N, C-alpha and C positions, 0 to 999 in steps of 0.2 A: 518219869517223875519218881522222886523218893517216896517210898511207901508210906512213911509217917506223914509226909506232906499231902499225899493222896487221901489218907484217912481224914486228915483235917479238912481238906476240900469237901469231901463227901458229907462230912458231919455239919458243914455250914452251908448247905444248899438244900433244895427241896428233897424230901425223902423219896426213896424208891418205893412205888406202890407194891403192896403185898403180892399181887398176881405176877407182876413183872419180876419181882425178886425170886418167885418160884420158877418162872420160866428160865431165868438166868441159871439158877441152881440145877434144874432139870437138864438144861442144855449141856452143862459141864459134866453131869453124871451119866447121861444116857445117849449122848451123841459123840461122834468121833472128833469133831472140831468145835468144842464148846466155846472156844474163844471167839468164834464168829458171832456170838450173841453180843449185841451192842452194849449192854450193861448200863449201870446206873448213870455215870457221868454223861456218856454220849446220848443215852436215852432222854435225859432231861434237856439236853441241848437240842435234840430233834424236836421235842415238844415246844420249846421256847422259840425256835426258828419258825415253826408253824404259826405260832401266835404273832410273832413280830411281823411276819410277811402277810398276815391276815389270809393265809392260804385257804382255799376251798376244795381244790382238786390236787391230789398228790399221786404220782406214779412211783412205785418202788420196784426196782429190779433186783430180785433176790429176797425171798420171804424168810427162809430158814425156819426158825421155830416161832416167828411172829412177834418177837419183842419190839423191833423198830416200828413195825406197822401199827402196833397198839400205841406207841409213843406219838406217832403222827396223828392217829385218830383222836387221841386225848386232847391234842391241841386244836383240832378242827371245830368249827361251829356245828350245830346239830344237823345241818343239811350238807355238810362236807363229805368227801369220799376219798378213801385211799384205794387205789388199784394196786395190788401187789402180785407180782409175776414171778413164778419159779417153775422150773421143769421137773423138780424132784417130787414125784407124786407120793413117795414114801413118807415125806414129812408134811404133806398137805394136811392130813387128818390131825396130826399133832398140833399144827398151828391153828386149824379150825376149831379144835376143842378149847384152846385158850381164848380164841375170839368169842366163842359162845359164852364163856364165863365172864367176859368183860362187859361193862356197861357201854363201852365204846365200840364193841365188835360189830354192831350193825352198820358202822360207817366204812367197813372194810369189805372189799370185793376181791376174792381170790381168783387168780387165773393160773392154770397149769399149762405152761407153754414155754417154748424157747424164747428168751428175752429179745433176741435179734429179730426173730420171725414176728413177734408181737409188735415191736416197734415198726418194722417194715409195713405191716398191715395197717397200722394207724396212719403212717405217712401216705399210704396209697388210698386210704378210705376217704372218698369225697364228702361223706356225711359227717366226718369228724371236724367239728368247728370250734370246740372249746379247748383252749390251751391249758396246760398244767401250770400250777404255781410253783411247785417243787417237784423235781425228779431226783430220786435217790438211786445212785448207781452202786450196787453192792453184790453183783453177780460174778460171773467168771472173769477173773483178773486179766486173762489173755485176750479179752474182747473189749477192753475199756474204750479204746479209740472208736470202735464201731458203735458202741452204745452212745457215746458222746455225739458222734456225727448224726445219729438217728434221733437223738433226744432233743437237740437244740431247736430244730424246727417246731417241736411240739410244746415248747416252753414259751410262756408269755414274756413280753418285754418286762424287765425288772424281776423276773422269776429267778429261782435258784436251782442249779444242779449241785447236788451234794455227792461227792465221790469218796467212798470209804477205802481204807487200807492203802492210801497212796504213798505211804512211807515204807510199807511192807517189811516190818521188823528191822528197818534200817538198811535193807539190802539195796535200796535205790541209789545209795552212794557208793556201791561196789563198782570198781573200775575194771576188774578182770572179767572181760566178757565171757571167757571160757568157763568161768565158774558160775555164771548167772543162769537161772532157770527162765522159762518162757514168761512166767508171771512177772518177774523182776524186769526183764527187758521191755515188756509191754507197759508196765507202770512208769518206767523211766521215759519211754516214748510218749505216753499219755501226758505226763506232767510237763514235758517239754512242749508238746503241741498246745496245751491249754495256755501255758505262759505266753506263747507267741500269737494267740488268737485275739485279734483286736475287736472281736464281737463281744468279748466278755471281760470282766474283772475277776481276779482270783486271789484268794488267801488260803494258805494251807495251815490248818491248826495242828500242831504236833501233839495232839491229844490222842491217847490210846495208840492206834496204828496209823494215824494221820487221816485227817478229814479235809478235803478241799471244798471250799465254799466258792461257787462259780456263779457270778451274777451276770445275767444276759443284759447287755446295754440296751 
């Protein structure tokens, strides 16, 4: 999107809360991959999708510095919960500190674990009876199909899977297989698989790095 048009868009929508603005800035200044932070436009979209779907239970795969988890929590009712899972224990305390500063942080439960192992445990747990309303896939791009297969049974009918970075800087349209990295190959396969899955409806928003909205029929 043209930068001037993006500036116009951001200036004509809900403002980015001060704490989230700081998280975004800190992520770019103090972490290696600051662009992994959802940012203003996507963050407000995540909050709105939470409100639109009347979500109460959200599962997030990939916490990073906590920006998106706080956006989900902001859109939840007082008794709602976000479970956010990440294996990176170095960033756990960074995100936790932001959650403690937020009036919505009490709605967030942090889990330090491998996302696939966590999903497998939920699928095998006979006491797990509550489905999620939204599942946000934003962890290891090389495992997106596995995340999807394990997430769909945990999602209520009419719920949403949101998959981030599905356009991967435009590399998904690259046709030279020899030049493609494992992330690109997996995201191409993931996008193809979801498109052919008759259990869901899907729309890809070419916003930021691509966000798939996947509705469970």
